[in-house]
Structure formats: structure tokens, C-alpha cells
C-alpha positions as CSV (number, residue, x, y, z in Angstrom):
1,X,-12.7,-1.2,10.6
2,X,-11.6,2.0,12.2
3,X,-8.8,0.4,14.2
4,X,-7.5,-1.4,11.1
5,X,-7.5,1.9,9.2
6,X,-5.6,3.8,11.8
7,X,-3.0,1.0,12.0
8,X,-2.6,1.0,8.3
9,X,-2.1,4.8,8.4
10,X,0.9,4.3,10.6
11,X,2.4,1.3,8.8
12,X,2.1,2.6,5.3
13,X,2.9,6.2,6.4
14,X,6.3,5.0,7.6
15,X,7.1,2.6,4.7
16,X,5.8,4.8,1.9
17,X,6.7,8.1,3.5
18,X,10.5,7.9,3.0
19,X,10.6,11.1,1.0
20,X,11.0,13.5,4.0
21,X,13.8,11.3,5.4
22,X,15.7,10.8,2.1
23,X,17.8,13.9,1.8
24,X,18.4,14.4,5.6
25,X,19.6,10.8,5.9
26,X,22.0,11.2,2.9
27,X,23.5,14.4,4.4
28,X,23.7,13.1,8.0
29,X,25.1,9.7,7.2
30,X,27.2,10.7,4.2
31,X,25.5,8.3,1.8
32,X,25.1,9.0,-1.9
33,X,21.6,9.0,-3.4
34,X,22.4,5.7,-5.1
35,X,23.5,4.1,-1.9
36,X,20.5,5.1,0.1
37,X,18.2,4.3,-2.9
38,X,19.7,0.8,-2.9
39,X,19.1,0.4,0.9
40,X,15.5,1.6,0.4
41,X,15.1,-0.9,-2.5
42,X,16.3,-3.7,-0.3
43,X,13.8,-2.6,2.3
44,X,11.0,-2.7,-0.2
45,X,12.0,-6.2,-1.2
46,X,12.0,-7.4,2.3
47,X,8.7,-5.6,2.9
48,X,7.4,-7.7,0.0
49,X,9.0,-10.9,1.2
50,X,7.4,-10.4,4.6
51,X,3.9,-10.2,3.1
52,X,3.4,-13.9,2.3
53,X,5.1,-14.8,5.5
54,X,2.6,-12.6,7.3
55,X,-0.3,-14.2,5.4
56,X,1.0,-17.7,6.3
57,X,1.3,-16.8,10.0
58,X,-2.1,-15.2,10.1
59,X,-3.6,-18.4,8.8
60,X,-1.7,-20.5,11.3
61,X,-1.4,-18.3,14.4
62,X,-4.0,-15.5,13.9
63,X,-3.8,-11.8,13.4
64,X,-3.2,-10.9,17.0
65,X,0.1,-12.9,17.2
66,X,1.4,-11.4,13.9
67,X,0.6,-7.8,14.9
68,X,2.3,-8.1,18.3
69,X,5.4,-9.9,16.7
70,X,5.6,-7.2,14.1
71,X,5.4,-4.4,16.7
72,X,8.3,-5.9,18.6
73,X,10.4,-6.1,15.4
74,X,9.5,-2.4,14.5
75,X,10.6,-1.1,17.9
76,X,13.9,-3.0,17.9
77,X,14.6,-1.9,14.4
78,X,13.9,1.8,15.0
79,X,16.3,1.9,18.0
80,X,19.0,0.1,15.9
81,X,18.4,2.5,13.0
82,X,18.8,5.6,15.1
83,X,22.2,4.5,16.3
84,X,23.4,2.9,13.1
85,X,26.4,4.6,11.4
86,X,27.8,2.2,8.8
87,X,26.0,1.4,5.6
88,X,25.8,-2.3,6.5
89,X,24.3,-1.6,9.9
90,X,21.8,0.8,8.4
91,X,20.9,-1.7,5.7
92,X,20.2,-4.4,8.3
93,X,18.3,-2.1,10.7
94,X,16.3,0.2,8.3
95,X,16.3,-1.9,5.2
96,X,15.7,-5.4,6.4
97,X,14.4,-5.5,10.0
98,X,12.1,-2.4,9.9
99,X,10.6,-3.5,6.6
100,X,9.9,-7.0,8.0
101,X,8.2,-5.6,11.1
102,X,6.1,-3.3,9.0
103,X,5.1,-6.1,6.7
104,X,3.7,-8.0,9.7
105,X,1.6,-5.1,10.7
106,X,0.6,-4.2,7.1
107,X,-2.8,-4.5,5.4
108,X,-1.9,-8.1,4.4
109,X,-2.3,-9.1,8.1
110,X,-5.6,-7.2,8.3
111,X,-7.3,-8.1,4.9
112,X,-8.3,-11.6,6.0
113,X,-10.2,-10.2,9.0
114,X,-11.9,-7.6,6.8
115,X,-12.8,-10.1,4.1
116,X,-14.2,-12.4,6.8
117,X,-16.4,-9.8,8.4
118,X,-17.8,-8.3,5.1
119,X,-19.4,-10.1,2.2
120,X,-22.0,-7.8,0.7
121,X,-19.9,-4.7,1.3
122,X,-16.5,-6.2,0.9
123,X,-15.4,-3.7,-1.7
124,X,-16.4,-0.7,0.4
125,X,-14.7,-2.3,3.5
126,X,-11.4,-2.9,1.7
127,X,-11.6,0.7,0.3
128,X,-11.9,2.0,3.8
129,X,-8.8,0.0,4.7
130,X,-7.1,1.7,1.8
131,X,-8.1,5.0,3.3
132,X,-5.5,4.3,6.0
133,X,-2.8,4.0,3.3
134,X,-3.8,7.3,1.8
135,X,-4.1,9.0,5.1
136,X,-0.6,7.7,5.8
137,X,0.6,9.7,2.8
138,X,-1.5,12.7,3.5
139,X,-0.8,13.0,7.2
140,X,2.6,11.4,7.8
141,X,4.5,13.1,4.9
142,X,4.0,16.7,6.1
143,X,4.2,15.6,9.8
144,X,7.5,13.9,9.2
145,X,8.8,16.9,7.2
146,X,7.8,19.3,10.0
147,X,9.4,17.0,12.7
148,X,12.6,16.5,10.8
149,X,13.0,20.3,10.2
150,X,12.1,21.1,13.8
151,X,14.3,18.3,15.4
152,X,16.0,15.7,13.2
153,X,15.2,12.4,11.5
154,X,16.4,10.4,14.5
155,X,14.0,12.0,17.0
156,X,11.2,11.7,14.4
157,X,11.8,7.9,14.1
158,X,11.8,7.5,17.9
159,X,8.5,9.3,18.5
160,X,7.0,7.3,15.7
161,X,8.1,4.1,17.4
162,X,6.4,5.2,20.7
163,X,3.2,6.1,18.9
164,X,3.2,2.8,17.0
165,X,3.3,0.8,20.2
166,X,0.6,3.0,21.8
167,X,-1.7,2.2,18.9
168,X,-0.9,-1.3,17.8
169,X,-0.8,-3.2,21.1
170,X,-4.3,-2.2,22.3
171,X,-5.7,-2.7,18.8
172,X,-4.2,-6.2,18.7
173,X,-5.3,-7.2,22.2
174,X,-8.7,-5.6,22.6
175,X,-10.2,-4.4,19.3
176,X,-9.7,-6.8,16.3
177,X,-11.9,-9.9,16.4
178,X,-11.4,-12.8,14.1
179,X,-14.6,-14.7,15.1
180,X,-16.9,-13.2,12.5
181,X,-20.5,-14.4,12.5
182,X,-21.3,-16.9,9.8
183,X,-23.7,-14.6,8.0
184,X,-21.4,-11.5,8.2
185,X,-23.1,-8.6,6.6
186,X,-25.2,-10.6,4.2
187,X,-28.4,-9.8,6.1
188,X,-29.9,-6.6,4.7
189,X,-32.4,-4.3,6.3
190,X,-36.1,-5.2,6.5
191,X,-38.2,-4.4,3.5
192,X,-41.6,-2.7,3.6
193,X,-43.3,-5.9,4.5
194,X,-41.0,-6.3,7.5
195,X,-39.2,-9.3,6.0
196,X,-35.5,-9.4,6.4
197,X,-33.6,-10.8,3.4
198,X,-30.1,-11.9,2.9
199,X,-27.6,-11.9,0.1
200,X,-26.1,-15.3,-0.6
201,X,-22.3,-15.4,-0.1
202,X,-20.2,-16.1,-3.1
203,X,-19.2,-19.8,-3.4
204,X,-15.7,-20.7,-2.4
205,X,-13.3,-21.9,-5.1
206,X,-12.4,-25.5,-4.8
207,X,-8.8,-24.9,-6.0
208,X,-5.8,-25.5,-3.8
209,X,-3.3,-22.8,-3.3
210,X,-0.8,-24.3,-5.8
211,X,-3.6,-24.5,-8.4
212,X,-4.7,-21.0,-7.7
213,X,-1.3,-19.4,-8.3
214,X,-1.2,-21.1,-11.7
215,X,-4.3,-19.4,-13.0
216,X,-4.3,-16.3,-15.2
217,X,-6.3,-13.9,-13.0
218,X,-3.8,-14.3,-10.2
219,X,-0.9,-13.2,-12.4
220,X,-2.9,-10.4,-13.9
221,X,-3.4,-9.1,-10.4
222,X,0.3,-9.5,-9.7
223,X,1.3,-7.6,-12.8
224,X,-1.0,-4.8,-11.9
225,X,0.3,-4.6,-8.4
226,X,3.9,-4.6,-9.7
227,X,3.0,-1.3,-11.5
228,X,1.2,0.0,-8.5
229,X,4.1,-0.7,-6.2
230,X,6.6,0.8,-8.7
231,X,4.6,4.0,-8.8
232,X,3.6,4.4,-5.2
233,X,7.1,3.8,-3.8
234,X,8.7,6.0,-6.5
235,X,6.5,8.9,-5.4
236,X,7.0,8.2,-1.7
237,X,10.8,7.9,-2.0
238,X,11.8,10.2,-4.9
239,X,8.7,12.4,-5.2
240,X,9.9,15.1,-2.8
241,X,13.5,15.0,-4.1
242,X,12.2,15.3,-7.7
243,X,10.0,18.3,-6.9
244,X,12.8,20.0,-4.9
245,X,15.2,19.4,-7.9
246,X,12.5,21.2,-10.0
247,X,12.7,24.3,-7.7
248,X,10.0,23.7,-5.1
249,X,10.9,24.1,-1.4
250,X,10.5,21.2,1.1
251,X,7.1,22.2,2.5
252,X,5.6,22.9,-0.9
253,X,6.9,19.5,-2.1
254,X,5.6,17.6,0.9
255,X,2.3,19.4,0.7
256,X,2.0,18.4,-3.0
257,X,2.7,14.8,-2.2
258,X,0.4,14.9,0.9
259,X,-2.4,16.4,-1.1
260,X,-2.5,13.2,-3.2
261,X,-3.3,11.2,-0.1
262,X,-5.7,13.8,1.3
263,X,-7.8,13.8,-1.8
264,X,-7.7,10.0,-1.9
265,X,-9.2,9.8,1.5
266,X,-12.4,11.5,0.3
267,X,-12.5,9.7,-3.1
268,X,-12.3,6.4,-1.2
269,X,-16.0,6.6,-0.2
270,X,-17.1,7.2,-3.8
271,X,-14.8,4.5,-5.3
272,X,-15.8,2.1,-2.5
273,X,-19.5,2.4,-3.3
274,X,-18.8,2.1,-7.0
275,X,-16.8,-1.1,-6.5
276,X,-19.8,-2.9,-5.0
277,X,-22.0,-1.9,-7.9
278,X,-19.8,-1.7,-11.0
279,X,-17.4,-4.3,-12.5
280,X,-14.3,-4.2,-10.4
281,X,-12.0,-4.8,-13.3
282,X,-13.3,-1.8,-15.2
283,X,-12.8,0.5,-12.2
284,X,-9.3,-0.9,-11.6
285,X,-8.4,-0.3,-15.2
286,X,-9.5,3.3,-15.1
287,X,-7.6,3.9,-11.9
288,X,-4.3,2.6,-13.4
289,X,-4.8,4.7,-16.6
290,X,-5.5,8.0,-14.9
291,X,-2.7,7.4,-12.4
292,X,-0.3,6.7,-15.3
293,X,-1.2,10.0,-17.0
294,X,-0.7,11.8,-13.6
295,X,2.9,10.7,-13.4
296,X,3.6,12.4,-16.7
297,X,1.8,15.5,-15.4
298,X,4.0,15.7,-12.3
299,X,7.1,15.8,-14.5
300,X,6.0,18.9,-16.5
301,X,4.2,21.0,-13.9
302,X,5.8,24.4,-13.3
303,X,3.6,26.7,-11.2
304,X,2.6,25.8,-7.7
305,X,-1.1,25.7,-8.6
306,X,-0.2,23.3,-11.4
307,X,1.4,21.0,-8.9
308,X,-1.6,21.1,-6.6
309,X,-4.0,20.5,-9.4
310,X,-2.0,17.5,-10.7
311,X,-1.8,16.1,-7.2
312,X,-5.5,16.6,-6.6
313,X,-6.5,14.7,-9.8
314,X,-4.0,12.0,-9.1
315,X,-5.3,11.7,-5.6
316,X,-8.8,10.8,-6.9
317,X,-7.5,7.5,-8.2
318,X,-4.6,6.9,-5.8
319,X,-6.6,4.8,-3.3
320,X,-8.3,2.1,-5.3
321,X,-5.8,-0.3,-6.8
322,X,-4.8,-2.3,-3.7
323,X,-8.3,-2.4,-2.4
324,X,-9.8,-3.6,-5.7
325,X,-7.0,-6.1,-6.2
326,X,-7.7,-7.8,-2.8
327,X,-11.5,-7.6,-3.4
328,X,-11.1,-9.2,-6.8
329,X,-9.0,-12.0,-5.3
330,X,-11.6,-12.6,-2.6
331,X,-14.4,-12.6,-5.2
332,X,-12.6,-15.1,-7.5
333,X,-10.9,-17.4,-5.0
334,X,-13.0,-17.0,-1.9
335,X,-11.9,-15.7,1.6
336,X,-10.4,-19.1,2.5
337,X,-7.2,-18.3,0.6
338,X,-7.3,-14.6,0.3
339,X,-4.6,-14.0,3.0
340,X,-2.1,-16.3,1.3
341,X,-2.9,-15.2,-2.2
342,X,-2.9,-11.5,-1.3
343,X,0.4,-11.9,0.5
344,X,2.0,-13.4,-2.6
345,X,0.4,-11.0,-5.0
346,X,1.6,-8.1,-2.8
347,X,5.1,-9.4,-3.2
348,X,4.8,-8.3,-6.8
349,X,3.8,-4.9,-5.5
350,X,7.0,-4.7,-3.5
351,X,9.2,-6.0,-6.3
352,X,8.0,-3.0,-8.3
353,X,8.7,-0.8,-5.3
354,X,12.2,-2.3,-5.1
355,X,13.0,-1.5,-8.7
356,X,11.6,2.0,-8.5
357,X,13.5,2.8,-5.3
358,X,16.8,1.9,-7.0
359,X,15.9,3.3,-10.5
360,X,14.9,6.7,-9.1
361,X,18.3,7.3,-7.5
362,X,20.4,5.6,-10.2
363,X,18.5,7.2,-13.1
364,X,18.9,10.7,-11.7
365,X,22.6,10.4,-10.8
366,X,23.4,8.7,-14.2
367,X,21.4,10.8,-16.6
368,X,20.6,13.9,-14.5
369,X,16.9,13.6,-15.1
370,X,13.8,12.1,-13.3
371,X,12.2,11.2,-16.6
372,X,13.8,7.7,-16.6
373,X,12.0,6.5,-13.5
374,X,8.8,8.6,-13.6
375,X,8.3,8.1,-17.3
376,X,8.7,4.3,-16.8
377,X,6.1,4.5,-14.0
378,X,3.6,6.1,-16.4
379,X,4.2,3.5,-19.1
380,X,3.9,0.6,-16.6
381,X,0.6,2.0,-15.2
382,X,-0.9,2.3,-18.7
383,X,0.1,-1.3,-19.4
384,X,-1.5,-2.3,-16.0
385,X,-4.7,-0.7,-17.1
386,X,-4.9,-2.9,-20.2
387,X,-4.1,-6.1,-18.3
388,X,-6.6,-5.3,-15.6
389,X,-9.4,-4.7,-18.1
390,X,-8.9,-8.3,-19.2
391,X,-9.6,-9.8,-15.7
392,X,-12.7,-12.0,-15.3
393,X,-16.0,-10.0,-15.0
394,X,-17.5,-12.2,-12.4
395,X,-16.8,-15.2,-10.2
396,X,-15.8,-17.9,-12.7
397,X,-16.4,-20.8,-10.4
398,X,-15.0,-24.1,-11.5
399,X,-13.9,-22.5,-14.8
400,X,-10.8,-21.3,-13.0
401,X,-9.4,-24.8,-13.1
402,X,-9.0,-24.6,-16.8
403,X,-7.7,-21.0,-16.9
């Protein structure tokens, strides 16, 4: 669990922590905001396309193979990115290849192992995995900002590549284990009489993959993840530029963005415990609703303390959507197909990220305001809250076939 969380910190920290790189890259490479936004958008699309591919390869070849293959791709792409000068070369290196490698080392490759090892505490386990995502935002955003200001963005990417290899290779070879025991964590502690009891695992759905993707709950999850990806990548890519355009300096802006992830780390424990005791759909709906209101708040904050307050409140609900979505998929369809289904559902997440990466740059350059992209994010998240609330309450069993 710890190893998967650290790996997620690095993967998501690089893919969602584009903000510190954005303006230095435009100045150094001579790209416009619209051009770099388009490259980032293509990268988000390929990050999403790589998700179902990663899920398929995990099912066929195992997590270790996928993580090692992804690491090789990440290292090659970083070296290429640092020496790329033309827009096409940068698009292929940073947009396509790096995104593909990070997709292979993303939570999609790790979720099947976590879902296999945990049944009774699956919600909590997947929330801990999301802690890595939030730590990526909290830790890597200010670290990237400091490194870029102290050196440059090229050196920053190179040391990240070295660190990525140092962490990922030992984790893949020696830590992660796919051979989970059959009873996972269903056996609970002994009661007062000394009798150990077990929680029965949820029944597996008998649906095939093609049947599962035709059911309503799958598409409800996809629509929610679209809004999630739209908002997360918009903040990661254009959050710092937006705050700097509103008068904040680089470190204050990065601290505000990082504070969201920092608060989310601590809220993960509470939300994770709640997810194993409360209806997951209700919790997911509240998370989307509060996050949507938070985006409107970020647009109107003025004083520094207002920024930090809005970031802190937003951080409370920043961690839960992906963890709950994957847990709901596992609850409804079983762990047998969770890797494939989560991979395809996460493609919706990255389609949202693709649109927001482009819209953030185009909207600002065309209309001179960030309200276009950030306002759209708030609306989408509120819509996702309504859709998520209509998800099934419990495992519907064979009723899915008629959904």
C-alpha cells in the first residue's frame, strides 16, 4: 500500500503538476499559451488512451511488466523532451510518449492489486492510493516551482527521471505482490469469545466486459470522472497562471495549489473510513458539489488568506472522487473486471482533462478571462454531483443485466 502510494505521488505529481512548467516552457521554447495548451491537451488525451491499454496489459502480463515498461518509456521521453526544440518534437516527446509512460505507471495499473488485496476495507485502501495523488499535488508543485526557479525546467525534468527510476524499479521487482490470499482482509479480529469471524466477499457480477460497459452505472461513473478530470487538470495546468494573472507571485500561487493537496492528504483518512460505512454514491455526490463551489471561490478570492482558505476547503474534498469511483466499480462489477473497466472509465477522466487543458489557454487568450474554463469546471462538477447521487446504492447483482 505504501509503495503504491509513493509511486502514485510521482506519477500524478508530474502529470497533474504542469503548472510550474507552463510559463517557463512558453518563454524558453517561444510557444504561445494556446500552442502549449494544445500540446498538454494532446498529452492528457494520450494519458487517457494509455489507461485501458495499461488495464489490458495488467490483466494479460501482470503489474510488474507494465510498471517496468512504463518506466522505460518515461525515461526515454524525458530525455527527448529536454532536447526537443520544435513544436512537433515537443508534442511527440512531452505530449505523447511521456503521457503514455505515466499512464502505464498510474493508479490504473495499481488499482487491480489493491482491489485484490482488500475486500472489507477496499474503500479505505483505495483512498490511501488517492493520498499519493494528493501528495503529488501538495509536494511536487512547490518542489517543481523551487527547482525551476533555482535551475531551469530541463534540469527539473532530468532529476525527476532519475528519482522515478530509483523508486519504480525496486517497487515493481521486490514490493508489489499480485498473489493475494483468497480471504484477503475479510477475516476480522477475534471477538470476546475468541472466535474469529469473516466478512463474506461481495459476489462477482456474471456480466461480460461488453455487457458491463452498456450498463447505466458505468456511464454514470464515466460522466463523473469526465468532470473530475476537467477540474483536476485545469487546476494543475492553468491554476498557477490564473492566480499569477490575478496578482499573486509564483510561490504564493504554487503554495495555494499545493495546499489543496496537503489538506487532501489528511482528509483522506476520514473520507476513507466514511466510504466503508456510508453509501459511496452520497459521499461522491457531496465531493463533486463542494469541489464545484470551490472553483467559483478560486475565481473571486482577493487577499492571500482568502486564497489559502478556499484552497483548504477545496482540499478536503479533492481526494475522494477517483477512489470512490474505482471502489464503486469494484463493488458493482467485482474485482475480476475492475482493471479493464477502471481503465476505460478513466479515459473519460482524461477526455475531460484534454478539453480543459485546451480551453484554459484558448479561453484566456480569446476572451482575456479565466471565467470561461474555471466557470465551466464549476458547472460540470455540480452536474456530476447530481449524476453520482443517482448511482445504485448497493451491489445490484443480476439486476445489472437489465440496467
